[in-house]
C-alpha positions in Angstrom: -13.8 -4.5 -4.4 -12.5 -1.2 -3.0 -11.0 2.0 -4.4 -7.5 2.1 -2.7 -3.8 1.9 -3.5 -0.8 0.5 -1.7 1.0 3.9 -2.1 -1.6 6.0 -0.1 0.3 7.9 2.7 -1.0 6.8 6.2 -1.1 10.5 7.3 -3.9 11.1 4.7 -6.2 8.3 5.9 -9.3 9.3 7.9 -10.8 7.6 11.0 -14.1 7.5 9.1 -12.5 5.4 6.4 -10.9 3.1 8.9 -14.2 2.6 10.6 -15.8 1.5 7.3 -12.8 -0.8 6.6 -13.3 -2.3 10.1 -16.9 -3.1 9.5 -16.3 -4.4 6.0 -13.6 -6.8 7.2 -15.8 -7.8 10.1 -18.5 -8.7 7.6 -16.1 -10.5 5.3 -14.8 -12.8 8.1 -18.3 -13.3 9.4 -17.6 -11.6 12.7 -14.9 -14.2 13.5 -12.6 -13.0 16.3 -8.8 -13.4 15.7 -9.4 -14.1 12.0 -6.5 -14.9 9.8 -5.9 -12.4 6.9 -3.4 -12.9 4.1 -2.0 -10.1 2.0 -1.1 -10.9 -1.6 1.5 -9.8 -2.4 3.1 -8.7 0.9 2.5 -5.1 1.8 4.2 -2.9 -0.8 3.7 0.6 0.6 2.2 2.8 3.2 -1.4 2.2 2.0 -1.0 -1.5 2.6 0.8 -0.9 5.9 -2.0 1.2 7.3 -4.5 -1.6 6.5 -2.2 -4.2 8.0 -1.6 -2.2 11.1 -5.3 -1.6 11.5 -6.1 -5.3 11.2 -3.4 -6.2 13.7 -4.7 -3.6 16.2 -8.1 -5.2 15.9 -6.7 -8.6 16.8 -6.5 -10.2 13.4 -3.5 -12.4 12.5 -1.9 -11.1 9.3 0.4 -13.0 7.0 1.9 -12.5 3.6 1.2 -14.7 0.6 4.1 -16.7 -0.6 3.5 -17.0 -4.3 6.3 -19.6 -4.6 4.2 -22.2 -2.8 0.6 -23.5 -3.2 -2.1 -21.7 -1.4 -2.8 -22.8 2.2 -5.9 -24.9 2.8 -9.0 -22.7 2.9 -9.6 -23.1 6.7 -6.2 -21.6 7.3 -7.2 -18.2 5.8 -10.3 -16.3 6.6 -9.7 -13.4 4.2 -7.4 -12.6 1.4 -6.5 -9.0 0.6 -5.3 -8.6 -3.0 -3.2 -5.4 -3.1 -2.4 -3.0 -5.9 1.2 -3.8 -5.1 1.3 -6.6 -7.7 1.0 -10.3 -7.4 -1.0 -12.9 -9.3 -4.7 -12.0 -9.0 -6.0 -15.1 -10.9 -4.4 -17.1 -8.1 -7.6 -16.6 -6.1 -10.3 -17.1 -8.6 -11.4 -20.4 -7.3 -10.0 -20.0 -3.7 -12.7 -20.6 -1.1 -12.0 -17.6 1.1 -13.4 -14.1 1.0 -11.4 -11.6 -1.0 -11.0 -7.9 -0.6 -9.3 -6.5 -3.7 -8.0 -3.1 -4.7 -5.9 -4.3 -7.6 -7.7 -2.4 -10.4 -5.8 -3.8 -13.4 -6.3 -7.3 -12.0 -10.1 -7.1 -11.3 -10.9 -8.8 -14.6 -8.5 -11.7 -13.8 -10.2 -12.0 -10.4 -13.6 -12.1 -12.1 -14.9 -9.3 -9.9 -15.3 -6.5 -12.4 -13.9 -5.2 -15.7 -10.4 -3.8 -15.5 -10.1 -0.9 -13.1 -7.7 2.0 -13.9 -4.9 3.4 -11.7 -5.6 7.1 -11.2 -2.9 9.4 -9.9 -3.8 12.5 -7.9 -7.5 11.6 -7.6 -9.5 13.8 -5.3 -12.3 11.5 -4.2 -14.2 14.3 -2.4 -16.8 12.8 -0.1 -17.7 9.1 -0.1 -21.4 8.4 0.7 -22.7 5.2 2.2 -25.2 3.9 -0.4 -26.4 0.8 1.5 -26.5 1.9 5.2 -28.5 -1.1 6.3 -26.0 -3.6 5.1 -23.9 -5.2 7.9 -20.7 -4.3 6.1 -21.6 -0.6 6.6 -21.4 -1.2 10.3 -24.2 1.3 11.0 -22.3 4.1 9.2 -24.5 6.6 7.3 -23.9 9.8 5.4 -20.8 11.1 3.8 -17.2 11.4 4.8 -13.6 11.9 3.5 -11.5 8.7 2.9 -8.3 10.7 2.6 -7.5 14.3 3.2 -5.7 15.1 -0.1 -5.6 13.8 -3.6 -3.9 10.4 -3.9 -3.3 7.5 -6.3 -6.2 5.0 -6.4 -6.8 1.7 -8.2 -10.4 1.9 -9.4 -13.2 -0.5 -9.9 -14.1 -1.5 -13.4 -17.3 -0.2 -15.0 -19.0 -3.6 -15.4 -19.9 -5.5 -12.2 -21.4 -8.9 -11.8 -25.2 -9.3 -11.4 -26.2 -8.9 -7.8 -23.3 -6.7 -6.8 -24.1 -4.4 -3.8 -22.6 -0.9 -3.9 -21.9 -0.1 -0.3 -20.4 3.4 -0.9 -20.0 5.8 -3.8 -18.3 9.1 -4.7 -19.0 11.6 -7.4 -16.9 12.7 -10.3 -17.5 14.7 -13.5 -19.0 12.5 -16.3 -16.7 11.7 -19.2 -19.6 12.5 -21.6 -20.4 15.9 -19.9 -17.9 17.3 -17.3 -20.8 19.5 -16.0 -22.7 16.5 -14.9 -21.7 14.5 -11.8 -21.9 10.7 -11.9 -21.8 8.3 -9.0 -18.9 5.9 -8.9 -18.7 2.8 -6.7 -16.1 3.2 -4.0 -16.8 -0.1 -2.2 -18.7 -3.0 -3.8 -19.7 -6.3 -2.3 -20.2 -9.5 -4.2 -21.9 -12.3 -2.4 -21.9 -15.9 -3.6 
């Protein structure tokens, strides 16, 4: 589960974020070269496009989900990316392929967290790697910017399944006390 949005302008995206995205995808596809990745729905904006372009540049085969037909057999897809651009998130609940989702309002339908809110003009500040020894971190440590300016993000719900691994976090003022900072998951891994 990842804080992201299909509308994020590609010019805002940092190389540090793309490196984390690379290592997370590599972990999700179990290091498979030339893995097949399916976007659902088809990319709907520059935030989707930057991820698709990155996947293509790394040698992955990227396709678009055709919601008018049945899902392809699991061996035909190594990773599904459920975008904030819409689609049917419950379509993948029992699908036997890894899922990377940034469709906040659909996270409950996907059974990955409670509903995540869409937040406009969110300044994430620095994102910090919370599990640097996990393979999905790709050896990355410390803190970095994901984007260089405030942007719209689909968030992760507040309740996560037991055993969820928070790979990266950011801080924001607490709703209870704006003078107190709380850590918020930016990227969460669910292993089955």
